All heavy atoms as TSV, in Angstrom:
chain	resi	resn	atom	element	x	y	z
A	1	MET	N	N	46.395	-68.430	3.595
A	1	MET	CA	C	45.576	-67.804	4.646
A	1	MET	C	C	44.865	-66.587	4.019
A	1	MET	O	O	43.712	-66.335	4.307
A	1	MET	CB	C	46.386	-67.344	5.797
A	1	MET	CG	C	45.572	-66.900	6.948
A	1	MET	SD	S	44.583	-68.270	7.645
A	1	MET	CE	C	45.338	-68.404	9.221
A	2	ALA	N	N	45.484	-65.851	3.084
A	2	ALA	CA	C	44.888	-64.711	2.446
A	2	ALA	C	C	43.696	-65.096	1.595
A	2	ALA	O	O	42.721	-64.369	1.570
A	2	ALA	CB	C	45.905	-63.928	1.616
A	3	ALA	N	N	43.790	-66.229	0.947
A	3	ALA	CA	C	42.670	-66.732	0.141
A	3	ALA	C	C	41.444	-66.953	0.995
A	3	ALA	O	O	40.279	-66.647	0.610
A	3	ALA	CB	C	43.042	-68.002	-0.604
A	4	GLU	N	N	41.657	-67.479	2.200
A	4	GLU	CA	C	40.517	-67.729	3.113
A	4	GLU	C	C	39.854	-66.380	3.479
A	4	GLU	O	O	38.649	-66.318	3.569
A	4	GLU	CB	C	40.955	-68.483	4.373
A	4	GLU	CG	C	41.312	-69.901	4.074
A	4	GLU	CD	C	41.698	-70.659	5.329
A	4	GLU	OE1	O	41.323	-70.259	6.425
A	4	GLU	OE2	O	42.408	-71.607	5.196
A	5	THR	N	N	40.642	-65.389	3.763
A	5	THR	CA	C	40.155	-64.077	4.133
A	5	THR	C	C	39.408	-63.431	2.939
A	5	THR	O	O	38.300	-62.944	3.131
A	5	THR	CB	C	41.257	-63.126	4.595
A	5	THR	OG1	O	41.980	-63.753	5.677
A	5	THR	CG2	C	40.739	-61.820	5.045
A	6	ASP	N	N	39.965	-63.583	1.768
A	6	ASP	CA	C	39.291	-63.073	0.565
A	6	ASP	C	C	38.023	-63.819	0.329
A	6	ASP	O	O	36.967	-63.189	-0.003
A	6	ASP	CB	C	40.200	-63.210	-0.655
A	6	ASP	CG	C	41.396	-62.260	-0.602
A	6	ASP	OD1	O	41.414	-61.330	0.198
A	6	ASP	OD2	O	42.329	-62.522	-1.347
A	7	ASP	N	N	37.986	-65.098	0.511
A	7	ASP	CA	C	36.827	-65.945	0.319
A	7	ASP	C	C	35.717	-65.533	1.334
A	7	ASP	O	O	34.565	-65.430	0.968
A	7	ASP	CB	C	37.132	-67.406	0.480
A	7	ASP	CG	C	37.944	-67.980	-0.697
A	7	ASP	OD1	O	38.225	-67.220	-1.650
A	7	ASP	OD2	O	38.286	-69.171	-0.636
A	8	ALA	N	N	36.091	-65.308	2.579
A	8	ALA	CA	C	35.122	-64.919	3.567
A	8	ALA	C	C	34.494	-63.581	3.208
A	8	ALA	O	O	33.229	-63.428	3.345
A	8	ALA	CB	C	35.759	-64.825	4.960
A	9	GLY	N	N	35.236	-62.633	2.669
A	9	GLY	CA	C	34.674	-61.377	2.222
A	9	GLY	C	C	33.758	-61.582	1.020
A	9	GLY	O	O	32.696	-60.923	0.922
A	10	ALA	N	N	34.188	-62.398	0.139
A	10	ALA	CA	C	33.336	-62.640	-1.075
A	10	ALA	C	C	32.002	-63.351	-0.635
A	10	ALA	O	O	30.930	-62.962	-1.152
A	10	ALA	CB	C	34.073	-63.557	-2.083
A	11	ILE	N	N	32.102	-64.264	0.279
A	11	ILE	CA	C	30.878	-64.960	0.778
A	11	ILE	C	C	29.910	-63.934	1.360
A	11	ILE	O	O	28.759	-63.916	1.116
A	11	ILE	CB	C	31.254	-66.011	1.780
A	11	ILE	CG1	C	31.936	-67.178	1.042
A	11	ILE	CG2	C	29.957	-66.539	2.504
A	11	ILE	CD1	C	32.629	-68.202	1.964
A	12	ARG	N	N	30.473	-63.073	2.269
A	12	ARG	CA	C	29.694	-62.034	2.949
A	12	ARG	C	C	29.006	-61.133	1.907
A	12	ARG	O	O	27.817	-60.766	2.024
A	12	ARG	CB	C	30.567	-61.243	3.896
A	12	ARG	CG	C	29.895	-60.596	4.972
A	12	ARG	CD	C	30.798	-60.014	6.067
A	12	ARG	NE	N	32.145	-59.622	5.646
A	12	ARG	CZ	C	33.239	-60.346	5.837
A	12	ARG	NH1	N	33.243	-61.488	6.427
A	12	ARG	NH2	N	34.451	-59.839	5.384
A	13	HIS	N	N	29.806	-60.731	0.935
A	13	HIS	CA	C	29.269	-59.787	-0.132
A	13	HIS	C	C	28.110	-60.468	-0.900
A	13	HIS	O	O	27.095	-59.841	-1.168
A	13	HIS	CB	C	30.369	-59.393	-1.052
A	13	HIS	CG	C	30.013	-58.445	-2.084
A	13	HIS	ND1	N	29.685	-57.143	-1.856
A	13	HIS	CD2	C	29.815	-58.605	-3.430
A	13	HIS	CE1	C	29.332	-56.580	-2.999
A	13	HIS	NE2	N	29.485	-57.433	-3.933
A	14	VAL	N	N	28.283	-61.698	-1.275
A	14	VAL	CA	C	27.260	-62.416	-2.039
A	14	VAL	C	C	26.017	-62.581	-1.194
A	14	VAL	O	O	24.908	-62.381	-1.673
A	14	VAL	CB	C	27.812	-63.751	-2.600
A	14	VAL	CG1	C	26.662	-64.544	-3.231
A	14	VAL	CG2	C	28.900	-63.549	-3.602
A	15	ILE	N	N	26.211	-62.904	0.063
A	15	ILE	CA	C	25.009	-63.055	0.973
A	15	ILE	C	C	24.253	-61.772	1.007
A	15	ILE	O	O	23.035	-61.717	0.911
A	15	ILE	CB	C	25.445	-63.539	2.369
A	15	ILE	CG1	C	25.925	-64.974	2.299
A	15	ILE	CG2	C	24.325	-63.354	3.376
A	15	ILE	CD1	C	26.647	-65.448	3.558
A	16	GLU	N	N	24.992	-60.647	1.183
A	16	GLU	CA	C	24.298	-59.293	1.315
A	16	GLU	C	C	23.579	-58.988	-0.005
A	16	GLU	O	O	22.458	-58.479	0.062
A	16	GLU	CB	C	25.389	-58.243	1.621
A	16	GLU	CG	C	25.936	-58.410	3.058
A	16	GLU	CD	C	27.136	-57.503	3.267
A	16	GLU	OE1	O	27.559	-56.783	2.305
A	16	GLU	OE2	O	27.699	-57.524	4.371
A	17	ARG	N	N	24.207	-59.239	-1.118
A	17	ARG	CA	C	23.564	-58.925	-2.406
A	17	ARG	C	C	22.307	-59.758	-2.592
A	17	ARG	O	O	21.285	-59.191	-3.022
A	17	ARG	CB	C	24.525	-59.199	-3.570
A	17	ARG	CG	C	25.587	-58.146	-3.761
A	17	ARG	CD	C	26.548	-58.488	-4.861
A	17	ARG	NE	N	25.957	-58.892	-6.094
A	17	ARG	CZ	C	25.543	-58.080	-7.073
A	17	ARG	NH1	N	25.726	-56.770	-6.902
A	17	ARG	NH2	N	25.027	-58.553	-8.206
A	18	LEU	N	N	22.373	-61.019	-2.324
A	18	LEU	CA	C	21.197	-61.863	-2.523
A	18	LEU	C	C	20.145	-61.514	-1.506
A	18	LEU	O	O	18.922	-61.554	-1.877
A	18	LEU	CB	C	21.606	-63.363	-2.376
A	18	LEU	CG	C	22.294	-64.006	-3.556
A	18	LEU	CD1	C	22.662	-65.424	-3.282
A	18	LEU	CD2	C	21.419	-63.888	-4.820
A	19	ALA	N	N	20.483	-61.244	-0.283
A	19	ALA	CA	C	19.477	-60.876	0.749
A	19	ALA	C	C	18.721	-59.615	0.283
A	19	ALA	O	O	17.527	-59.459	0.529
A	19	ALA	CB	C	20.157	-60.702	2.084
A	20	ARG	N	N	19.509	-58.639	-0.277
A	20	ARG	CA	C	18.838	-57.377	-0.784
A	20	ARG	C	C	17.939	-57.661	-1.976
A	20	ARG	O	O	16.829	-57.078	-2.093
A	20	ARG	CB	C	19.888	-56.312	-1.125
A	20	ARG	CG	C	20.430	-55.576	0.049
A	20	ARG	CD	C	21.185	-54.325	-0.409
A	20	ARG	NE	N	22.205	-54.600	-1.382
A	20	ARG	CZ	C	23.453	-54.913	-1.084
A	20	ARG	NH1	N	23.895	-54.962	0.193
A	20	ARG	NH2	N	24.331	-55.125	-2.073
A	21	SER	N	N	18.346	-58.557	-2.812
A	21	SER	CA	C	17.568	-58.828	-4.027
A	21	SER	C	C	16.401	-59.758	-3.750
A	21	SER	O	O	15.447	-59.836	-4.537
A	21	SER	CB	C	18.419	-59.365	-5.147
A	21	SER	OG	O	18.853	-60.710	-4.836
A	22	ARG	N	N	16.459	-60.505	-2.690
A	22	ARG	CA	C	15.367	-61.477	-2.317
A	22	ARG	C	C	14.907	-61.224	-0.874
A	22	ARG	O	O	15.100	-62.173	-0.063
A	22	ARG	CB	C	15.854	-62.910	-2.518
A	22	ARG	CG	C	16.222	-63.304	-3.983
A	22	ARG	CD	C	14.990	-63.335	-4.874
A	22	ARG	NE	N	13.891	-64.112	-4.424
A	22	ARG	CZ	C	13.744	-65.443	-4.638
A	22	ARG	NH1	N	14.646	-66.106	-5.313
A	22	ARG	NH2	N	12.699	-66.055	-4.152
A	23	PRO	N	N	14.407	-60.116	-0.535
A	23	PRO	CA	C	13.971	-59.875	0.894
A	23	PRO	C	C	12.849	-60.779	1.335
A	23	PRO	O	O	12.601	-60.861	2.531
A	23	PRO	CB	C	13.592	-58.420	0.868
A	23	PRO	CG	C	13.172	-58.102	-0.550
A	23	PRO	CD	C	14.046	-59.002	-1.416
A	24	ASP	N	N	12.189	-61.449	0.367
A	24	ASP	CA	C	11.087	-62.395	0.734
A	24	ASP	C	C	11.605	-63.688	1.327
A	24	ASP	O	O	10.842	-64.442	1.957
A	24	ASP	CB	C	10.281	-62.693	-0.547
A	24	ASP	CG	C	11.167	-63.285	-1.643
A	24	ASP	OD1	O	12.170	-62.694	-1.972
A	24	ASP	OD2	O	10.716	-64.276	-2.249
A	25	LEU	N	N	12.909	-63.968	1.265
A	25	LEU	CA	C	13.481	-65.206	1.745
A	25	LEU	C	C	14.109	-65.054	3.111
A	25	LEU	O	O	14.652	-63.960	3.417
A	25	LEU	CB	C	14.513	-65.742	0.778
A	25	LEU	CG	C	14.040	-66.151	-0.623
A	25	LEU	CD1	C	15.182	-66.579	-1.514
A	25	LEU	CD2	C	13.008	-67.241	-0.528
A	26	ASP	N	N	14.096	-66.066	3.850
A	26	ASP	CA	C	14.706	-66.095	5.168
A	26	ASP	C	C	16.269	-65.952	4.989
A	26	ASP	O	O	16.817	-66.588	4.129
A	26	ASP	CB	C	14.408	-67.425	5.914
A	26	ASP	CG	C	14.936	-67.472	7.290
A	26	ASP	OD1	O	16.163	-67.721	7.436
A	26	ASP	OD2	O	14.107	-67.230	8.216
A	27	SER	N	N	16.863	-65.121	5.789
A	27	SER	CA	C	18.287	-64.881	5.637
A	27	SER	C	C	19.132	-66.110	5.866
A	27	SER	O	O	20.171	-66.251	5.284
A	27	SER	CB	C	18.708	-63.738	6.610
A	27	SER	OG	O	18.508	-64.145	7.982
A	28	ARG	N	N	18.663	-67.010	6.711
A	28	ARG	CA	C	19.362	-68.313	6.907
A	28	ARG	C	C	19.416	-69.143	5.652
A	28	ARG	O	O	20.379	-69.758	5.360
A	28	ARG	CB	C	18.755	-69.058	8.055
A	28	ARG	CG	C	19.002	-68.366	9.440
A	28	ARG	CD	C	18.240	-69.071	10.502
A	28	ARG	NE	N	16.792	-68.904	10.185
A	28	ARG	CZ	C	15.813	-69.239	10.930
A	28	ARG	NH1	N	16.053	-69.769	12.099
A	28	ARG	NH2	N	14.589	-69.044	10.610
A	29	LEU	N	N	18.327	-69.148	4.923
A	29	LEU	CA	C	18.250	-69.861	3.636
A	29	LEU	C	C	19.207	-69.289	2.641
A	29	LEU	O	O	19.921	-69.997	1.932
A	29	LEU	CB	C	16.850	-69.844	3.115
A	29	LEU	CG	C	16.560	-70.573	1.770
A	29	LEU	CD1	C	16.919	-72.030	1.931
A	29	LEU	CD2	C	15.161	-70.394	1.351
A	30	VAL	N	N	19.286	-67.977	2.543
A	30	VAL	CA	C	20.193	-67.322	1.617
A	30	VAL	C	C	21.630	-67.657	2.072
A	30	VAL	O	O	22.432	-68.023	1.227
A	30	VAL	CB	C	19.973	-65.751	1.669
A	30	VAL	CG1	C	21.003	-65.081	0.866
A	30	VAL	CG2	C	18.617	-65.412	1.146
A	31	ARG	N	N	21.930	-67.542	3.337
A	31	ARG	CA	C	23.285	-67.879	3.780
A	31	ARG	C	C	23.654	-69.364	3.443
A	31	ARG	O	O	24.776	-69.598	2.954
A	31	ARG	CB	C	23.395	-67.661	5.337
A	31	ARG	CG	C	24.721	-68.023	5.917
A	31	ARG	CD	C	24.793	-67.766	7.388
A	31	ARG	NE	N	24.808	-66.331	7.677
A	31	ARG	CZ	C	25.859	-65.528	7.511
A	31	ARG	NH1	N	27.018	-66.029	7.118
A	31	ARG	NH2	N	25.721	-64.242	7.816
A	32	ARG	N	N	22.771	-70.285	3.728
A	32	ARG	CA	C	23.033	-71.682	3.418
A	32	ARG	C	C	23.299	-71.901	1.946
A	32	ARG	O	O	24.142	-72.638	1.530
A	32	ARG	CB	C	21.960	-72.565	3.927
A	32	ARG	CG	C	22.023	-72.828	5.420
A	32	ARG	CD	C	21.136	-73.995	5.828
A	32	ARG	NE	N	19.781	-73.849	5.407
A	32	ARG	CZ	C	18.766	-73.250	6.138
A	32	ARG	NH1	N	19.041	-72.744	7.284
A	32	ARG	NH2	N	17.544	-73.156	5.650
A	33	SER	N	N	22.508	-71.244	1.077
A	33	SER	CA	C	22.657	-71.433	-0.325
A	33	SER	C	C	24.045	-70.901	-0.799
A	33	SER	O	O	24.701	-71.563	-1.620
A	33	SER	CB	C	21.571	-70.778	-1.165
A	33	SER	OG	O	21.581	-69.388	-1.075
A	34	VAL	N	N	24.466	-69.797	-0.255
A	34	VAL	CA	C	25.757	-69.258	-0.632
A	34	VAL	C	C	26.852	-70.129	-0.093
A	34	VAL	O	O	27.806	-70.409	-0.829
A	34	VAL	CB	C	25.937	-67.779	-0.152
A	34	VAL	CG1	C	27.303	-67.257	-0.353
A	34	VAL	CG2	C	24.904	-66.871	-0.819
A	35	GLU	N	N	26.737	-70.588	1.089
A	35	GLU	CA	C	27.729	-71.515	1.680
A	35	GLU	C	C	27.867	-72.792	0.884
A	35	GLU	O	O	28.939	-73.291	0.628
A	35	GLU	CB	C	27.479	-71.755	3.131
A	35	GLU	CG	C	27.715	-70.560	3.989
A	35	GLU	CD	C	27.266	-70.701	5.419
A	35	GLU	OE1	O	26.546	-71.717	5.734
A	35	GLU	OE2	O	27.555	-69.834	6.274
A	36	THR	N	N	26.722	-73.310	0.467
A	36	THR	CA	C	26.708	-74.496	-0.371
A	36	THR	C	C	27.398	-74.244	-1.735
A	36	THR	O	O	28.212	-75.018	-2.152
A	36	THR	CB	C	25.295	-74.994	-0.630
A	36	THR	OG1	O	24.743	-75.391	0.641
A	36	THR	CG2	C	25.266	-76.225	-1.578
A	37	ALA	N	N	27.072	-73.115	-2.275
A	37	ALA	CA	C	27.731	-72.743	-3.600
A	37	ALA	C	C	29.247	-72.550	-3.377
A	37	ALA	O	O	29.979	-73.035	-4.204
A	37	ALA	CB	C	27.120	-71.432	-4.070
A	38	TYR	N	N	29.659	-71.952	-2.297
A	38	TYR	CA	C	31.068	-71.827	-2.017
A	38	TYR	C	C	31.708	-73.179	-1.921
A	38	TYR	O	O	32.807	-73.398	-2.431
A	38	TYR	CB	C	31.334	-70.999	-0.783
A	38	TYR	CG	C	32.737	-70.977	-0.352
A	38	TYR	CD1	C	33.689	-70.218	-1.081
A	38	TYR	CD2	C	33.224	-71.740	0.694
A	38	TYR	CE1	C	35.035	-70.200	-0.724
A	38	TYR	CE2	C	34.569	-71.759	1.024
A	38	TYR	CZ	C	35.439	-70.988	0.339
A	38	TYR	OH	O	36.794	-70.993	0.629
A	39	ASP	N	N	31.132	-74.078	-1.187
A	39	ASP	CA	C	31.710	-75.415	-1.068
A	39	ASP	C	C	31.913	-76.119	-2.410
A	39	ASP	O	O	32.856	-76.843	-2.580
A	39	ASP	CB	C	30.777	-76.289	-0.199
A	39	ASP	CG	C	30.876	-75.934	1.319
A	39	ASP	OD1	O	31.834	-75.238	1.673
A	39	ASP	OD2	O	29.932	-76.314	2.047
A	40	GLU	N	N	31.003	-75.851	-3.323
A	40	GLU	CA	C	31.151	-76.450	-4.681
A	40	GLU	C	C	32.311	-75.862	-5.450
A	40	GLU	O	O	32.904	-76.522	-6.343
A	40	GLU	CB	C	29.852	-76.270	-5.458
A	40	GLU	CG	C	28.723	-77.059	-4.875
A	40	GLU	CD	C	27.424	-76.846	-5.631
A	40	GLU	OE1	O	27.403	-76.226	-6.704
A	40	GLU	OE2	O	26.357	-77.275	-5.098
A	41	PHE	N	N	32.672	-74.607	-5.182
A	41	PHE	CA	C	33.716	-73.944	-5.904
A	41	PHE	C	C	34.985	-73.631	-5.085
A	41	PHE	O	O	35.912	-73.001	-5.640
A	41	PHE	CB	C	33.210	-72.619	-6.478
A	41	PHE	CG	C	32.134	-72.737	-7.493
A	41	PHE	CD1	C	30.835	-72.385	-7.196
A	41	PHE	CD2	C	32.398	-73.268	-8.742
A	41	PHE	CE1	C	29.830	-72.502	-8.156
A	41	PHE	CE2	C	31.405	-73.456	-9.690
A	41	PHE	CZ	C	30.135	-73.050	-9.412
A	42	ARG	N	N	35.029	-74.031	-3.927
A	42	ARG	CA	C	36.155	-73.655	-2.982
A	42	ARG	C	C	37.540	-74.056	-3.473
A	42	ARG	O	O	38.475	-73.411	-3.128
A	42	ARG	CB	C	35.877	-74.195	-1.582
A	42	ARG	CG	C	36.333	-75.609	-1.355
A	42	ARG	CD	C	36.118	-76.152	0.048
A	42	ARG	NE	N	36.296	-75.119	1.070
A	42	ARG	CZ	C	35.621	-75.168	2.221
A	42	ARG	NH1	N	34.824	-76.160	2.471
A	42	ARG	NH2	N	35.872	-74.216	3.110
A	43	TYR	N	N	37.622	-75.084	-4.293
A	43	TYR	CA	C	38.940	-75.497	-4.768
A	43	TYR	C	C	39.232	-75.098	-6.241
A	43	TYR	O	O	40.158	-75.628	-6.852
A	43	TYR	CB	C	39.067	-77.033	-4.606
A	43	TYR	CG	C	39.048	-77.420	-3.170
A	43	TYR	CD1	C	37.950	-78.117	-2.673
A	43	TYR	CD2	C	40.060	-77.085	-2.261
A	43	TYR	CE1	C	37.880	-78.510	-1.306
A	43	TYR	CE2	C	39.983	-77.426	-0.961
A	43	TYR	CZ	C	38.886	-78.117	-0.478
A	43	TYR	OH	O	38.822	-78.487	0.843
A	44	ALA	N	N	38.413	-74.165	-6.701
A	44	ALA	CA	C	38.703	-73.659	-8.081
A	44	ALA	C	C	40.072	-72.992	-8.175
A	44	ALA	O	O	40.452	-72.328	-7.264
A	44	ALA	CB	C	37.523	-72.666	-8.454
A	45	ARG	N	N	40.737	-73.273	-9.253
A	45	ARG	CA	C	42.056	-72.701	-9.413
A	45	ARG	C	C	42.001	-71.213	-9.689
A	45	ARG	O	O	42.806	-70.439	-9.186
A	45	ARG	CB	C	42.853	-73.405	-10.541
A	45	ARG	CG	C	43.252	-74.781	-10.138
A	45	ARG	CD	C	44.060	-75.378	-11.171
A	45	ARG	NE	N	44.678	-76.594	-10.729
A	45	ARG	CZ	C	45.495	-77.355	-11.410
A	45	ARG	NH1	N	45.787	-77.001	-12.613
A	45	ARG	NH2	N	45.959	-78.462	-10.866
A	46	VAL	N	N	41.070	-70.809	-10.528
A	46	VAL	CA	C	40.943	-69.386	-10.902
A	46	VAL	C	C	39.973	-68.803	-9.944
A	46	VAL	O	O	38.778	-69.103	-9.946
A	46	VAL	CB	C	40.462	-69.234	-12.344
A	46	VAL	CG1	C	40.315	-67.749	-12.732
A	46	VAL	CG2	C	41.413	-69.887	-13.312
A	47	ARG	N	N	40.439	-67.913	-9.095
A	47	ARG	CA	C	39.653	-67.327	-7.979
A	47	ARG	C	C	38.942	-66.077	-8.400
A	47	ARG	O	O	38.015	-65.593	-7.726
A	47	ARG	CB	C	40.512	-66.999	-6.740
A	47	ARG	CG	C	41.479	-68.120	-6.381
A	47	ARG	CD	C	40.829	-69.366	-5.869
A	47	ARG	NE	N	40.154	-69.120	-4.592
A	47	ARG	CZ	C	39.366	-70.104	-4.081
A	47	ARG	NH1	N	39.265	-71.238	-4.666
A	47	ARG	NH2	N	38.715	-69.835	-2.988
A	48	ASN	N	N	39.302	-65.464	-9.530
A	48	ASN	CA	C	38.748	-64.144	-9.924
A	48	ASN	C	C	37.249	-64.206	-10.094
A	48	ASN	O	O	36.573	-63.215	-9.849
A	48	ASN	CB	C	39.365	-63.693	-11.247
A	48	ASN	CG	C	40.807	-63.401	-11.112
A	48	ASN	OD1	O	41.336	-63.208	-10.018
A	48	ASN	ND2	N	41.543	-63.272	-12.186
A	49	TYR	N	N	36.710	-65.322	-10.545
A	49	TYR	CA	C	35.266	-65.439	-10.804
A	49	TYR	C	C	34.486	-66.107	-9.708
A	49	TYR	O	O	33.271	-66.332	-9.889
A	49	TYR	CB	C	35.080	-66.149	-12.139
A	49	TYR	CG	C	35.764	-65.479	-13.311
A	49	TYR	CD1	C	36.905	-66.074	-13.837
A	49	TYR	CD2	C	35.365	-64.224	-13.800
A	49	TYR	CE1	C	37.595	-65.420	-14.872
A	49	TYR	CE2	C	36.027	-63.601	-14.815
A	49	TYR	CZ	C	37.135	-64.212	-15.372
A	49	TYR	OH	O	37.848	-63.580	-16.409
A	50	LEU	N	N	35.136	-66.372	-8.615
A	50	LEU	CA	C	34.492	-67.115	-7.518
A	50	LEU	C	C	33.199	-66.332	-7.038
A	50	LEU	O	O	32.155	-66.975	-6.982
A	50	LEU	CB	C	35.402	-67.272	-6.357
A	50	LEU	CG	C	34.872	-68.128	-5.165
A	50	LEU	CD1	C	34.568	-69.515	-5.683
A	50	LEU	CD2	C	35.949	-68.170	-4.094
A	51	PRO	N	N	33.166	-65.053	-6.805
A	51	PRO	CA	C	31.912	-64.390	-6.412
A	51	PRO	C	C	30.779	-64.555	-7.412
A	51	PRO	O	O	29.638	-64.820	-7.004
A	51	PRO	CB	C	32.350	-62.944	-6.166
A	51	PRO	CG	C	33.786	-63.024	-5.946
A	51	PRO	CD	C	34.308	-64.115	-6.797
A	52	VAL	N	N	31.075	-64.363	-8.652
A	52	VAL	CA	C	30.082	-64.481	-9.705
A	52	VAL	C	C	29.525	-65.894	-9.797
A	52	VAL	O	O	28.308	-66.130	-9.805
A	52	VAL	CB	C	30.628	-64.083	-11.107
A	52	VAL	CG1	C	29.601	-64.348	-12.146
A	52	VAL	CG2	C	31.067	-62.631	-11.042
A	53	LEU	N	N	30.397	-66.907	-9.700
A	53	LEU	CA	C	29.955	-68.261	-9.790
A	53	LEU	C	C	29.147	-68.639	-8.522
A	53	LEU	O	O	28.133	-69.332	-8.649
A	53	LEU	CB	C	31.182	-69.166	-9.901
A	53	LEU	CG	C	31.984	-69.114	-11.180
A	53	LEU	CD1	C	33.264	-69.918	-11.080
A	53	LEU	CD2	C	31.149	-69.527	-12.385
A	54	MET	N	N	29.580	-68.178	-7.366
A	54	MET	CA	C	28.824	-68.473	-6.119
A	54	MET	C	C	27.438	-67.807	-6.206
A	54	MET	O	O	26.462	-68.504	-5.826
A	54	MET	CB	C	29.572	-67.879	-4.920
A	54	MET	CG	C	30.697	-68.689	-4.414
A	54	MET	SD	S	31.284	-68.131	-2.794
A	54	MET	CE	C	31.516	-66.356	-3.009
A	55	GLU	N	N	27.349	-66.611	-6.675
A	55	GLU	CA	C	26.041	-65.972	-6.722
A	55	GLU	C	C	25.097	-66.628	-7.687
A	55	GLU	O	O	23.941	-66.928	-7.345
A	55	GLU	CB	C	26.208	-64.469	-7.066
A	55	GLU	CG	C	24.912	-63.704	-6.983
A	55	GLU	CD	C	25.046	-62.225	-7.022
A	55	GLU	OE1	O	26.196	-61.706	-6.965
A	55	GLU	OE2	O	24.018	-61.578	-7.116
A	56	ARG	N	N	25.611	-67.007	-8.808
A	56	ARG	CA	C	24.780	-67.710	-9.816
A	56	ARG	C	C	24.290	-69.069	-9.225
A	56	ARG	O	O	23.127	-69.429	-9.394
A	56	ARG	CB	C	25.511	-67.946	-11.119
A	56	ARG	CG	C	25.664	-66.671	-11.921
A	56	ARG	CD	C	26.345	-66.930	-13.147
A	56	ARG	NE	N	26.614	-65.720	-13.913
A	56	ARG	CZ	C	27.386	-65.623	-14.969
A	56	ARG	NH1	N	28.020	-66.686	-15.470
A	56	ARG	NH2	N	27.521	-64.470	-15.586
A	57	ARG	N	N	25.213	-69.827	-8.650
A	57	ARG	CA	C	24.818	-71.106	-8.098
A	57	ARG	C	C	23.877	-70.944	-6.952
A	57	ARG	O	O	22.890	-71.719	-6.851
A	57	ARG	CB	C	26.094	-71.871	-7.661
A	57	ARG	CG	C	25.810	-73.217	-7.088
A	57	ARG	CD	C	25.124	-74.099	-8.116
A	57	ARG	NE	N	24.902	-75.382	-7.503
A	57	ARG	CZ	C	23.744	-76.072	-7.633
A	57	ARG	NH1	N	22.780	-75.591	-8.343
A	57	ARG	NH2	N	23.582	-77.199	-6.987
A	58	ALA	N	N	24.075	-70.021	-6.045
A	58	ALA	CA	C	23.218	-69.749	-4.923
A	58	ALA	C	C	21.797	-69.457	-5.395
A	58	ALA	O	O	20.843	-69.927	-4.829
A	58	ALA	CB	C	23.779	-68.745	-4.035
A	59	LYS	N	N	21.698	-68.615	-6.417
A	59	LYS	CA	C	20.401	-68.294	-6.969
A	59	LYS	C	C	19.720	-69.499	-7.459
A	59	LYS	O	O	18.451	-69.647	-7.321
A	59	LYS	CB	C	20.547	-67.285	-8.126
A	59	LYS	CG	C	20.792	-65.875	-7.667
A	59	LYS	CD	C	20.870	-64.957	-8.913
A	59	LYS	CE	C	21.205	-63.553	-8.531
A	59	LYS	NZ	N	21.345	-62.618	-9.656
A	60	ASP	N	N	20.426	-70.406	-8.062
A	60	ASP	CA	C	19.867	-71.649	-8.570
A	60	ASP	C	C	19.306	-72.531	-7.454
A	60	ASP	O	O	18.332	-73.241	-7.609
A	60	ASP	CB	C	20.814	-72.509	-9.405
A	60	ASP	CG	C	21.146	-71.893	-10.720
A	60	ASP	OD1	O	20.341	-71.007	-11.189
A	60	ASP	OD2	O	22.188	-72.280	-11.350
A	61	LEU	N	N	19.968	-72.442	-6.280
A	61	LEU	CA	C	19.580	-73.241	-5.143
A	61	LEU	C	C	18.334	-72.645	-4.383
A	61	LEU	O	O	17.675	-73.360	-3.756
A	61	LEU	CB	C	20.755	-73.402	-4.151
A	61	LEU	CG	C	21.970	-74.161	-4.673
A	61	LEU	CD1	C	23.114	-73.972	-3.694
A	61	LEU	CD2	C	21.653	-75.588	-4.879
A	62	LEU	N	N	18.188	-71.330	-4.539
A	62	LEU	CA	C	17.063	-70.717	-3.834
A	62	LEU	C	C	15.740	-71.021	-4.559
A	62	LEU	O	O	15.684	-71.090	-5.759
A	62	LEU	CB	C	17.252	-69.198	-3.769
A	62	LEU	CG	C	18.423	-68.759	-2.876
A	62	LEU	CD1	C	18.666	-67.269	-3.064
A	62	LEU	CD2	C	18.137	-69.065	-1.423
A	63	PRO	N	N	14.652	-71.097	-3.781
A	63	PRO	CA	C	13.352	-71.318	-4.423
A	63	PRO	C	C	12.927	-70.037	-5.225
A	63	PRO	O	O	13.243	-68.935	-4.807
A	63	PRO	CB	C	12.377	-71.539	-3.226
A	63	PRO	CG	C	13.042	-70.904	-2.062
A	63	PRO	CD	C	14.517	-71.017	-2.329
A	64	HIS	N	N	12.262	-70.293	-6.275
A	64	HIS	CA	C	11.734	-69.184	-7.120
A	64	HIS	C	C	10.335	-68.825	-6.593
A	64	HIS	O	O	9.677	-69.733	-5.993
A	64	HIS	CB	C	11.723	-69.569	-8.590
A	64	HIS	CG	C	13.100	-69.943	-9.157
A	64	HIS	ND1	N	13.979	-69.022	-9.467
A	64	HIS	CD2	C	13.658	-71.113	-9.311
A	64	HIS	CE1	C	15.103	-69.548	-9.891
A	64	HIS	NE2	N	14.917	-70.873	-9.831
A	65	ALA	N	N	9.895	-67.608	-6.816
A	65	ALA	CA	C	8.607	-67.179	-6.374
A	65	ALA	C	C	7.445	-68.104	-6.855
A	65	ALA	O	O	6.569	-68.439	-6.106
A	65	ALA	CB	C	8.338	-65.748	-6.809
A	66	GLU	N	N	7.560	-68.583	-8.065
A	66	GLU	CA	C	6.477	-69.414	-8.588
A	66	GLU	C	C	6.574	-70.857	-8.008
A	66	GLU	O	O	5.600	-71.588	-8.096
A	66	GLU	CB	C	6.505	-69.513	-10.139
A	66	GLU	CG	C	7.833	-70.071	-10.708
A	66	GLU	CD	C	8.901	-68.982	-10.967
A	66	GLU	OE1	O	8.680	-67.792	-10.645
A	66	GLU	OE2	O	9.985	-69.338	-11.479
A	67	ASP	N	N	7.623	-71.197	-7.379
A	67	ASP	CA	C	7.775	-72.536	-6.716
A	67	ASP	C	C	7.090	-72.586	-5.357
A	67	ASP	O	O	6.870	-73.626	-4.847
A	67	ASP	CB	C	9.269	-72.879	-6.535
A	67	ASP	CG	C	9.990	-73.074	-7.863
A	67	ASP	OD1	O	9.339	-73.290	-8.895
A	67	ASP	OD2	O	11.210	-73.045	-7.822
A	68	ARG	N	N	6.856	-71.421	-4.801
A	68	ARG	CA	C	6.213	-71.403	-3.443
A	68	ARG	C	C	4.764	-71.311	-3.455
A	68	ARG	O	O	4.094	-71.093	-4.288
A	68	ARG	CB	C	6.828	-70.259	-2.652
A	68	ARG	CG	C	8.277	-70.485	-2.362
A	68	ARG	CD	C	8.895	-69.452	-1.492
A	68	ARG	NE	N	9.231	-68.303	-2.329
A	68	ARG	CZ	C	9.170	-67.051	-1.863
A	68	ARG	NH1	N	8.773	-66.824	-0.661
A	68	ARG	NH2	N	9.505	-66.068	-2.591
């Protein structure tokens, strides 16, 4: 249960960081990208790097300025 609480905090933190760094994007899109990234890593054995991995993957999922 503690891992779920830690994960929820990590997800929230990553969403906030990405939303601040990409104010041009809809917050729902940012949230979905982070949730998708979390789903890809949710069963990782080593949890220490989960926030970093989620943020990197979420950034990859988000559209880049030149793509729009």
